[in-house]
N, C-alpha and C positions, 0 to 999 in steps of 0.2 A: 688359368691353365691348371686346375687342380688334377686334372686327369690326364696330363700331357702324357703322349705316347710316343718315348723318344726311338721306338724301331719304325714305327711309322712315318714320324721326320724325316728318321735318316732313309729309308726307303723312297720317301716321296723326293728327296732332295735330291737322290742319288738317281734315280730317273731323272730330273731337269739336265744332269752334268752329263749323264749319258746321252740322252736327245741331242743335246747341244755340242757336245765331241760330235756326235756322227753328221752334224747338219752344218758344223761350222769348219772341219777339216776339210782339203781340197784334193781330195783323195784323185778324182777323176785326172786333175793336172800334172800329176807325176810322170815324167818321160821314163821312170825307171821303178815298175813293177816289182820289183824284189823289195826295193827299200819302203815301196809302199804298203808291202804285206808284212814287212819288218815291224813298221811303224804301227800298223793295224793291231800285230799278234803282243803288242806290250802294252798298248794305250789302252785296247780294248778289251783287255782281259779281265774284268771285275776289277777289283780292288775296292779300299773305302771310300774311295772320292775326300777322303777327309779335310784337306786342303779345300778344294773349292766348297765345300761345304760349310765350313768355318767363315769362309769370306760371306756367302750368302747369309750364312747368320748371325753375324755379327753386323751388317747392313739393317736385317730383319730387328736386332735389337733396340734400332735408334727407330724403327717402326717405318722402316722406306722399305721398297718394292725391290725385290732383287733379282727378278728375272733381266732387266736389262744388264745387270751385272754378269752376266754368265759367259761371254767371251772372256773377261778379265778373269773369272775363277777357273776356265778351263786353260788359261796360261798357265796357272800355279799346277795343274796336274801334270802339263805338259813336261813342263821342268820336273816336277818328281818323279815322272818316269822314266825320262833321260836320267835322270840321276840311278833309277833302279839297274840299267840296261848296263850302263857303264861299271858300276858297283859290282855286277854279276860278272864281270869279266875276267879270264884268268888272272891277269895282270893285279885284279884287285882282290874281291872276295873270293873268286873261283867258284861261284855257285850253278848248281846246273838245273834247280829246278825254284820258282819263283810263283807263285798262288795258285800252286798245283801243275803249273805247265812247266816245259823247259824254257830254261831263259833264252832270250833272244838270239845269243851267240849259239846256244845250242842247237837251235829248234833252225837256222839258219848257217850263220859262221861269225867268226870274230870280226871282218872287215864291215860286213852288213851290218852288224849291232852297233859298233863305232859309227856309222854313218845315221843309221836310224837314231842313236840318241843325239847325235849332232843336229839331223834334220828337225827332231822335236825341239830343243832347244830356240833355235831359230825362229821355228813357227810360234813359239812360246810369245815371242816380242811381237811378232805378227798379229796374233789375238788381243793381246793386252793393248798394241797402238789404235787398236777399234774405236772409232769415236762413242761416247758415252753419252747419253742425253742428260740434259742437265750438268755435267762434268767438267768443266772451263778447259780448254789443252795444256792451260801451263799446269793445272793439278794434275792431270794425267800424265804429263810427260814427267813430274816430283814421284809420281808413284811407281812410273818404268824406271826412274833411276832406282827406287827402293826395293823394287822388283830384282832388280841387275845387282844390288849391294845384297840381298837376301840370299842370292842362287850363286854368289861369285865368291872371290878370296876371301872377304869378310865373313862369307857365311858357311852357306853349305858347302862349296868346295874346299874351303878351307879347313872345314870340319872333318869332312872327309881325310883331307892330309893330316892331320892333326891325331884322328882315329888310328889312322896307320903305323905311325911313329910311334904310337902308343903301346904298340903290341910288345908283349914280354916287358912292359914298364909297370912298376907301381905307381898311379899317379894319386895325388890327394884328390879329397872331395871338390875342392874349389876348381883344380885343374881338369877333371872328369868332366866337370858339369860346364864347362869352358868348351872342352872338346864337343860337346852334345846341344849344348846354347848353339853352335855353328853348324853341327851336323844336323841337325833333327829341328831345332827348333826354329831357328833363323827363318826359314820358308813357313812353319805354324807361325811365328810373330808376323812376319810380312801378310798372311795371309787374315789375319785377323786385323790388323792396321789397315790395310787397305778396304776392308771391309768396311771400318768404321768412317774413312775419309769419304768412301764412296757413297755411302751410308747419310754423310750429312754430321759428322759428329763433331761435336764440340772440341778444344783441344784437349780439354780433361777426359773426357769420353773417349778420346781417341787412344789415350795413356794407357787407360783403365783398360782398355780391349788389348793393349798392345802388352800389359802386364799379364792379363790372363793368357795369351797366346804365348808367352813365354813360356809362365809355369806349365801349363798343359803340353807344350811342347818337352821340356824334361820329363814330366808326368808319364808320357807317353813313351820316352825311351826308356825310362827304367824299366817300364813294365813289356819292353820289347826285350831287355835283357834278360829278365825274369822269366819270360817265356821261350828264351832260348834255352835254359836250364830246365824248365818243369813243362813246356808246352806240348801239346801233340803235334807232332809233324803233319798229319792227316789234315789237321783243321789249319794248322798255317799254311801248310802248301807249299813248305821248303822243310830241310834238313834242321832238327835241332842240334845243340851240342855244339855249334860251328865256332862260336866266341871263346869256348874253354878250349877247342883243338886248336884256335889261333893264338892263343893267351892273348885275348883282346884286355885292355881297362873296362872293365863292367862294372855295376853298383853292385851286382852280388857278389863279385871277386874282392870288392872293396868292401862293402858293408856287410855280406851275409844276407841269405835271403829274407830273413825278417827284418834287416836293416833297412834294404832296400826298399820294402814293400812299404816302411814306414816313410821313408823321404818320400815316395810315389805319393801317399796319402798328404804329406806335408804340402809337396806341389799343387796337390789339388785344391786342398785347403785354401793356399793363398789364391789361385785361380778363381775358386766363388767368391772370397774376399774381398778381389777386383770389381766385381759384378754387382757388388751391393747398392750403389744406388740406381740402379738399371731397373726398369719395371718389369712386369710376365713378358713382356716380348725378347726378354734376355734367358727366358728357363731352357729353350733348346741347349744354350751355352752351358747352363748350369748342370741339367742333366747329363751332357756329353762329357763334360770333365768329371763326373761320378764314374759314368760309365768306362772309363778309361781302366779304371781302376780294376774291373772285372772283365775284361774281355777277353777272349781267349785267342783270338786270332788278329 
């Protein structure tokens, strides 16, 4: 894989996920067309599809075929999208734009946005519970529990609460990492760990891929914080400077921009080190970790 093309790989896997979302979501079964439209507005508006791609890439790193895992991968995207819908609400971050389009509550209304998020969260577990060839029911049940933990109070939702409570406060680096290991990192770590388990990884391989996920989750959040300070709102598809306006606890606020960049690089180095025993099948994960440092959106 000397000439590995990350751009092509990400485009290819994103197309897999987009096609699977279109195929798997039961749009025609909805008794409420406005709810249907709101879910579609937020879920099918592009985005990087990072979490499902990570699940697929971790399974591929173990030499496994990724296509049968698409329903579980799409479940991660449903959970991520629901979290964005709710985060954008006036009671939370109060954002008007997401990925260059009006946020769900702006396109529709607040009640519809709340229900669209609720519907995507419950749909996620419907998709994740679909039988997967070669995966024992008890193993899949354990992964469903892992997914719930990563999305819930001990993970993403708890991290969002901590993030809100940290506004206008000066946190230590350790406390800030705790916030973001939950808010952003938990679901990314679950994506990697689920891909490892579903790909047939040994306990050591699963742990290494979980460590990789934790490190790139933190790196991704640090770069997000940096882009909120320095990024182009047109490329990001949302307003910049929001963290500073809300006096949020961020890595640039705590460490300065150079220090935040160094911390992101340190996390990426840790992620790549976790992949040391893996073959060339893990090249997408290695390239993706490095790409996080240079992304502009």
